[in-house]
C-alpha positions, -999 to +999 in steps of 0.1 A: -278+415+060-276+381+044-238+383+044-237+392+081-260+363+089-240+339+068-207+351+084-219+346+120-237+313+114-273+303+111-278+296+148-257+324+162-281+345+181-254+362+202-236+377+172-270+387+157-278+406+189-243+422+189-247+433+152-282+448+158-271+463+191-241+480+174-263+495+147-287+507+174-260+524+195-245+540+165-256+573+150-277+553+126-303+549+154-312+586+148-322+578+112-360+574+110-372+537+106-337+522+115-347+515+151-380+500+139-362+477+114-338+466+141-368+460+165-384+437+139-352+418+133-347+414+170-382+402+177-380+376+149-346+364+160-355+364+197-387+345+191-367+318+173-342+318+202-371+314+226-386+284+208-356+273+204-349+271+167-319+252+154-316+276+124-319+313+121-345+325+096-352+360+083-377+372+057-362+378+023-369+416+024-347+418+055-320+395+041-317+416+009-308+448+029-272+458+024-245+480+039-216+493+019-186+472+027-163+503+031-187+518+057-189+484+075-151+480+075-147+516+087-171+509+116-153+477+125-119+494+125-133+522+147-146+496+172-114+476+175-101+495+206-135+492+223-136+455+214-102+449+230-113+466+262-146+447+264-128+414+257-108+419+288-140+422+308-158+392+294-154+358+309-175+327+317-193+333+350-228+331+364-236+307+336-271+300+350-280+334+335-268+323+300-277+286+302-308+269+291-333+288+313-313+320+313-312+321+275-350+318+274-351+348+298-327+367+275-349+358+245-380+371+262-363+403+273-350+408+237-385+404+224-397+431+247-367+453+238-373+448+201-410+455+204-403+488+222-379+501+196-405+515+172-422+536+199-388+546+213-380+560+178-403+589+186-377+605+209-344+609+189-317+585+200-338+569+228-335+536+209-298+538+217-305+525+252-323+495+237-293+490+215-270+489+246-292+462+261-291+441+229-254+446+225-248+435+262-271+405+259-253+394+227-219+397+244-232+378+274-244+350+252-212+348+232-190+347+263-215+329+286-210+358+309-240+360+333-226+392+348-231+409+314-265+394+312-274+409+346-263+443+333-284+438+302-314+430+323-308+463+342-307+481+308-340+464+299-355+478+331-342+512+322-357+510+288-391+503+304-387+533+327-376+556+298-404+543+276-431+551+302-415+584+311-410+598+276-432+579+252-463+573+272-465+606+290 
């Protein structure tokens, strides 16, 4: 995890959300405790984004987590065609949703999404929906694309609905 954080920069919350979102939408989200760990990382990061913090801090026990470089590279290579497609969709628009106030709303939404991930873990792969929201928020922040932020806010509403329907009932 430390290598990923160092590679994207200490104040790069968008890439952090993309990285955690990608893990959450992958089959890894079906592995017990992975969604909970992602949720903790997102809540810590989003809280710093909300404050706003000028540097990104993670506890040592999270920074020491690792992922085999071959697996990571294999995953990156598999995502290249998807990344090319998404890159064609992204552009700077509706920047009020990714600006100063919008980024605070994104941070608050990400804290909610991260906090819901441990209970969503009860139903296999339900945390994948949360991962889609995180991934979309991250892409919106990187590209300053408010349309993507609007989609991510809709995903967040969907997570609330699914959480109430499947976890609380």
